[in-house]
N, C-alpha and C positions, 0 to 999 in steps of 0.2 A: 632140652634142646642141645644142639651141637655146641653152642656158646657156653652153656652151663657145664657140659662135659669138659670143654677146653679150660674153663676157669678152674675146675676142680683139679685138673692135671697140673696146671701152673701153680696153684696154691699148695699142692703136695710138694712140689719141687721147692717152693719157698720155705715151707716148714722144715724140710730136710736140710737146706742150706743154713737156715737160722740155727738149727740144732748144732750143725757143724761149726758155726761161728761161736756159739757158746763154748763148745769143747775146746776150740782153738784159743779162745780168750782165757779160759781157765789155765791152760798150759802156759800161756804168756804171763799170766799173773804169778804162777808158780815160779817161773824163771825171772820174775821181777821185771818183765818187759811190758807190762800193762798194769793199769790201776784197777782198784776194786770198782770204781765207778764205771769203767769201761765194761767190766763183766756184768754189772747190774743193767747197763743199757742194752747189752746183747741179750740178756735174759728177758728183759721187757719186750724187746723186738720178737724174740722167739715165742713168747706167750701171745702176743698180738697176732702173729701169723697163724697160730693154732686156732684163735678165734675166727680168723678168716677162713680157715679150713672147715671149721664146724658150719659156718654160714654157707660156704660153697657146697658142702655135702648135702645140707638141707635143701638148698635151691635145686641141686641136681635131682634129688629124690622127688621134690615137688613137680619139677618139669616132666619127669617120667610118668608120674601119676596123672598129671593133666593130659599128657599125650595119649596114654592108654585109655583114659576116659573118653577122649575125643574120638578115638577110632573104635570105641565100643568093646574094648578088651581089657577091663580093669585088672584081671588076674594075670596078665601077661608078665612073665618074669623080666626083671631088669636086664637090659642089654645096652652096653656102651654104644653111643652114637658116634658117627664119624665127625670129628671136630674140625674138619677142613671147611673153611668158608672164605668167601671173597666179598668184601663190602662193595667192591667195584662192580659186582654183578647186580647190585640193587639199583632200581630206577632213580633218576634225579628229576625233581619237580621244581619248576619255577613257581613263584607265587600265583601267577596267572593260571598256570596249569593245575595247581592244587585247588584254586578257587573254582575252576571249571569242573574239575573232577568231583568235588564235593557238592556244589550247588546245582549243577545241571540236572542231575538225576537223583537227588536226595528223596527218599521215599515219602517222608512227611511233607516236604515242600511240594513234591509232585502231586500228592493228594490234595493239598490246599489249592494248587493251581487248577486242578480239575474242578474243584468246587466253584472257582471263579468262572470257568468256562460254562459249567452247567447253569449257573445263575444268569450269565449273559444270554444264554439260549432261551431261558425262561422269560427274560425281559422282552426279547424280540417276539416270542410267541404270544405274550400277553398284549403286546402292541398290535399284533395282526388280528387278534380275535377278541374284540371288546364285548364280552358277554356280561350283561347287567345282572344284578341280583334279582331273584324271584322272591316276592313277598307273599306269604301264605297267611290266611286268617280263617280260623274255625270258630263257629258260634253254635251254641245249643239253646233252644227255647222250649218252654213247656206250654202247651196249649190247654187251657183249663176246660173249655167246653167239651173237648173230646178226650180230655185226660191223657194226652199223648205228648211225646217229646219229638222235636224236629231238630235236625242238625244241618248246617250249611257250611260250605267251604268256598272261600273266595281267594283267587290268585291274581296277583298284580305283577305285570312285567313292564317296567318303564321302557319307553322307546329311547334308544341311545342317541338322542340328538346332541346332548351335552356330556353325558357320562360316557367316556371312552375307556372304561375299565381302569380308571385311574387308580382305584384302591389297590387292585392286584399288581398293577405296574409299579406303584410306589413300594409295595411290599417286596417285590422281586428286586427292585433297585437297592433297597435297604440291605437285603441279603447279599447282593453282589458287592456292595461297599464293605460289609463285614468280612466277606471272603477275601477281598483285596487287602484289607487291613491285616488279616491273619497272615497272608503271604509276606507282606512287608515285615511284620514282626518276626516271623520265622527266619526270613533271610538275614535280618539283623542279628538274631540270636545265634544262628549257625555260623555266620561270618565272624562273630565275636569269639566263638569256640575255635574256629579255624585259625584265627590270628595267633592264639596262644599255642596251639599244637604245631603250627607251621614254624613258629619261632624255635620251639624245642627241636623240631626236625632239622632246621637249618643249622642250628648250633651243633647238633650231634653229627650231621654230615660233614661239616667243616672240621670238627675235632677228629673224626675217623680218618678223613683224608690227610690231615696233618700228621697224625700218628703214623699212618701207612707210608707217606712219602718223605717225611722229615725226621720225626722223633725216633721211630723204631730202627731205621737204618743207622742212625748215629749211636743209639744205645747198643746195637749189635756190634758196630765197629769198635766202640769203647771196650766192650767186654772181650772182644778178640785181641785187642792190644794188651789188655791186662793179662789175659791168659798166656799170650806169647811171652810177655815179660816174666811171668811167673815160671814158665817152663825153662827160661834161660837164667833163672836165679836172680832176676833183677827186681822182683816184686814179692812181697811177703804173702803168706796164705790168707791172712786177715783181709787184706785189700782185695784179693781174688774173690773171696766169699761175698764181700760187700758189693763188688762189681756185678756178681751174679744176681744178687738180690735186686739191685737197681734195674737190671735188664728184665727180670721177671715181673717186677712191679710195673714197669713200663708196658709190658705185654698185657697185664691185667687191666691197666687203665685203658688201653686200646680196646680190649674186649668190652668194657663197660660202655665206651662210646658207640661201638657197633651195636650193642644190645639196645641202647637208647634209640639209635637210628632205626633199627628194625621195628621197635615198638611204635614209634611215631609214624613210620610208613604204614604199618598195619592199620592204625587209626585213620590216617588219611585215605587209604584205599578202601577202608570200610565205611567211608563217608561219615566219620565221627560216631558211627553206631557201634561203638566198642563195648565189650563186657569184660567179665573177670578173666576170660581166657587170654585177653590181650596182655594182662599183667603177669603172665607166666614168665619164669626166668630161664 
């Protein structure tokens, strides 16, 4: 996805700056301007960023494979995707809107509701057409004088003075009650799932909005101030690299919040009928 591509780009920048930080710290240690512990900490940070790069590379490859499988072209060579995205373009759902989106036309729930309607129609039909049961009796007798067998069939149809097809009506009512119970249970189960997904969606949306409107502008402003101070000789190179790392890590955190927002949106708009494709990175 575009987010996986952008994450990979940022992580590569982070690795590059972490390596520069290690090089700078070694020089400071040689000049006795930094401690050995400072060098160790920078080396640890550098190795951690390389782990992040490995993970970002794997996720980007996985996303491409899923995409090519989805479009039916698994042998399509890898092509970098446009990493431009705006989470402001994503729809915003209130709880009421999400509830209506999922439950109003949920396939399983709709099928259960149709079973309720069919059983209700059957009840009305049975009430209008009280057809009693027909009793049949077959008997066979052997006649000795003529050495022959005779068979007789008797049919009995009760006059529906008191039997108003109550057996069939009760059976239809029982099926209707079971169908209604199924609808209620499905609604409760789906709403329970929706509650959890909507909570994740709401948290991710608020985080993405806060990063976009509050955190990223401040991180960018801080980095620009440090860069300007470094160009004027008022800030050392070590501080500059650390400021760059902070800025990139903030962008990575922003990407993660947007990714979680997109995932939960896909689940909501898919009426919770998600599969492994939703979990692509």
